[in-house]
N, C-alpha and C positions, 0 to 999 in steps of 0.2 A: 504494500500500500504506500509505503514511503517513496518507493521508486515511481509509482504512478503519479503521486502528488508532485514529485520533483520534475517529471517530464511534462505533464499536462497542467492546464490551469485549474488545478483541483486542490482543495484543502480538505483535510479531515476535520469536520466540525466537532464530532463527538464519536466515541467508540466505546464499546463495552465487551469484555471478553469473559465468557462464562465457561463452565466445565465442558459443555457439549455444544456450544454455539457462540457466535459473536455477532454483534450489530455495529453497523457503521453508518454514519450520517455524513455524506460528502457534501461539500459546497463547491459548485462549479462556478468559477470566476469567468463569466462570459466576456466581461470588459477586457480583461487581460488577453484572452485568446483572440479577440477581435483586433487587437493592435499589433499582434505579431506580424512580422513581414512574411512574405511567401517562403523565403529561405528558412527563417526560424521555424515556421510551421512544418515544413518538410523535414528539417533536422530532428525536431521533436518526435514527429510521427515515426521516423526511421529508427528511433531508439528501441521501439518494440515491434514494428511491422516493416515489411518491405515496401518501399515507395514505388509508385507507378513509374512506368518508363518515361512519361512526360516529366515527372518530378525529378527523376535522375538526370534527364537531359538538361533541365533547367539548372540544376546544381552544378553541372559540368560546364555551364556557360554556353550551351548550344542555343542558337536562336530558334524561337518558336514562332510559327506563323499565327495569324489572328485566331483561327479556330482552335489550334493547340493551346494558345494562351488562355482563351475563354474556357476551354475544358479544364485546364489546370486550376484556374481560379474557382471553378465549380467544385472541383475535388478538394481544394484547400478549405473552402467553406464547409464542406461535409466533415472534414477532419476537425475543424474548429468546434463544430457542434459537439 
């Protein structure tokens, strides 16, 4: 949970650990996620998941055409959610 909180715009508001279960109340900080640059959003996503080919091309400095750029921005918005 600490790793998830460090990677994403997530705070652990409250948690309780019991002998046979645990409860977690996360706080999702949408403001923070929405101000991340495309590069930062991709790098954070790649901490746990494989990024799409478009994201990898973007990080390598490859020029994207208008449709690719639009698709990448849609994908980043999904990741921010």
